[in-house]
Structure formats: structure tokens, C-alpha cells
C-alpha positions as CSV (number, residue, x, y, z in Angstrom):
1,M,-20.7,115.5,47.6
2,E,-20.4,113.2,50.6
3,P,-20.2,109.4,50.1
4,F,-23.3,107.4,51.2
5,K,-23.0,106.0,54.7
6,L,-25.2,103.1,55.9
7,S,-25.1,104.5,59.4
8,D,-27.0,107.5,58.2
9,T,-30.0,105.4,57.1
10,L,-29.9,103.0,60.1
11,S,-30.7,105.7,62.7
12,P,-31.9,104.5,66.1
13,W,-34.1,107.6,66.2
14,L,-36.3,106.5,63.3
15,P,-37.9,103.2,64.4
16,G,-40.5,103.3,61.6
17,G,-38.1,103.9,58.9
18,F,-35.5,102.0,56.9
19,S,-33.8,100.5,60.0
20,L,-37.0,98.7,61.1
21,A,-37.3,97.1,57.7
22,V,-33.7,96.0,57.7
23,F,-34.1,94.6,61.2
24,G,-37.2,92.7,60.2
25,L,-35.6,91.2,57.1
26,A,-32.5,90.2,59.2
27,I,-34.8,88.4,61.7
28,L,-36.7,86.6,59.0
29,G,-33.5,85.6,57.2
30,L,-32.0,84.3,60.5
31,M,-35.2,82.3,61.2
32,A,-35.1,80.8,57.7
33,V,-31.5,79.8,58.0
34,M,-32.1,78.1,61.4
35,L,-35.1,76.2,60.1
36,I,-33.3,75.0,57.0
37,M,-30.3,73.9,59.0
38,T,-32.3,72.0,61.6
39,S,-34.3,70.2,58.9
40,L,-31.1,69.2,57.0
41,L,-28.9,68.3,60.0
42,G,-31.5,66.9,62.4
43,E,-32.2,63.2,63.0
44,K,-35.3,61.8,61.5
45,R,-36.1,58.6,63.5
46,S,-39.5,57.5,64.7
47,G,-40.4,54.7,67.0
48,P,-42.8,53.8,69.8
49,N,-40.7,55.7,72.4
50,K,-40.9,58.9,70.4
51,Q,-44.7,58.8,70.6
52,L,-44.7,58.7,74.5
53,P,-45.4,61.9,76.4
54,Y,-42.2,63.1,78.2
55,E,-42.6,64.7,81.6
56,S,-39.4,65.7,83.3
57,G,-37.7,62.3,82.6
58,I,-40.4,60.3,84.4
59,I,-42.2,57.6,82.4
60,P,-45.9,58.2,82.6
61,S,-47.9,55.6,84.6
62,G,-51.5,56.5,83.9
63,S,-53.8,58.8,82.2
64,A,-52.9,62.5,81.9
65,R,-56.6,63.4,82.3
66,L,-56.9,64.6,85.9
67,R,-60.1,66.1,87.3
68,Y,-59.6,69.6,88.8
69,P,-62.2,70.8,91.2
70,V,-64.5,73.6,90.0
71,P,-63.3,76.1,92.7
72,F,-59.8,75.9,91.2
73,F,-61.1,77.3,87.9
74,M,-63.3,79.8,89.6
75,V,-60.4,81.2,91.6
76,A,-58.3,81.3,88.4
77,I,-61.0,83.3,86.5
78,F,-61.5,85.7,89.4
79,F,-57.7,86.2,89.5
80,L,-57.6,87.0,85.8
81,L,-60.5,89.4,86.1
82,F,-59.0,91.3,89.0
83,D,-55.5,91.2,87.5
84,V,-56.7,92.8,84.3
85,E,-58.4,95.5,86.3
86,G,-55.2,96.1,88.2
87,A,-53.5,96.8,84.9
88,Y,-56.1,99.4,84.1
89,I,-55.7,101.0,87.4
90,L,-51.9,101.1,87.0
91,S,-52.2,102.7,83.5
92,W,-54.6,105.3,85.0
93,S,-52.2,106.1,87.8
94,V,-49.5,107.0,85.2
95,A,-51.9,109.6,83.6
96,C,-53.9,110.6,86.6
97,R,-52.6,114.2,86.8
98,S,-53.4,114.9,83.2
99,L,-56.9,113.4,83.5
100,G,-57.8,115.7,86.4
101,W,-60.8,115.3,88.7
102,A,-63.0,113.8,86.0
103,G,-60.5,110.9,85.5
104,W,-60.3,110.5,89.3
105,C,-64.1,110.3,89.6
106,Q,-64.3,107.8,86.8
107,M,-61.6,105.6,88.4
108,A,-63.3,105.8,91.8
109,F,-66.5,104.6,90.2
110,F,-64.6,101.8,88.4
111,I,-63.0,100.7,91.7
112,F,-66.4,100.9,93.5
113,V,-67.9,98.6,90.9
114,L,-65.0,96.2,91.3
115,L,-65.6,96.3,95.0
116,L,-69.3,95.5,94.6
117,G,-68.3,92.5,92.3
118,L,-65.9,91.2,94.9
119,I,-68.5,91.5,97.7
120,Y,-71.0,89.7,95.5
121,I,-68.6,86.9,94.9
122,W,-67.7,86.7,98.6
123,V,-71.4,86.6,99.7
124,K,-72.3,83.9,97.1
125,G,-69.4,81.7,98.4
126,G,-67.3,82.0,95.3
127,L,-64.1,82.4,97.3
128,D,-64.8,79.5,99.7
129,W,-62.9,76.4,98.5
130,Y,-65.0,73.8,100.3
131,S,-68.4,75.5,100.7
132,K,-71.7,73.7,100.4
133,K,-73.6,76.9,99.7
134,R,-71.8,78.0,96.5
135,Q,-74.3,79.5,94.1
136,V,-72.1,81.4,91.6
């Protein structure tokens, strides 16, 4: 009978097995040790300077409440929308051969709808930063 070897149970080819549980417990244990050590060894002073916001070593000289223009948020939302669609198109491109012509037609329709949305935003003035006719 062969002796028990830990390397047999910690196989890199079984990610859902025993090795994943050992790895998870090791991470949790390391986190617990670091949290306990920082709470025991860290300084615990409070004062008025500790309550000030810290921004790159510069002492704040006013309110942090700045007004951003609405087009800034609109461009950010449009970017997020089209960025997520880019991720869908990238994932489709990986599997396009296995999906065949049906998958190609569906992605062509998807891109067509995106193009219609972009044209609609453009016509309504959503991409113009300083436009008076913005209606979106």
C-alpha cells in the first residue's frame, strides 16, 4: 500500500475539488491574520486633521460638490451602452463559426439596431456637447 501524498489530492487539474477548498481556506486564514494584526499593531488616534478629506497631499480649499454638465453624463452613459455591446460582439466573434449563418444573421440584426440607436442619438443632438437643440 502506498503512503498518502498531499500532492495527489492537490491536483491542478481538479479546480472544483479538494484543492479549491484548501486554497479558499488559506485565503480566508491569511485575511483573518492580516486583519487581526493591523487592529492590534495599528495606531488609534483621532483628531480634527483625521476627519479632513485627503486629496493627493493638497489641503482642500472649498466644497467637493462640483456641478458636472449634463452632456458629460450622457456621453458616459452612451459609452457604457456601446462598450457592453462591444463585449457581446467580441464574444460572438469567438463562437461565430459554430453558430453558423443563423448566428451571423442575428448578430447583423443586433448591429443594425445599434446603428439605428446611434443615428437616433446623433440626430437628436445627444453627441453634441454644446448644442441648443438637445432633445434626448
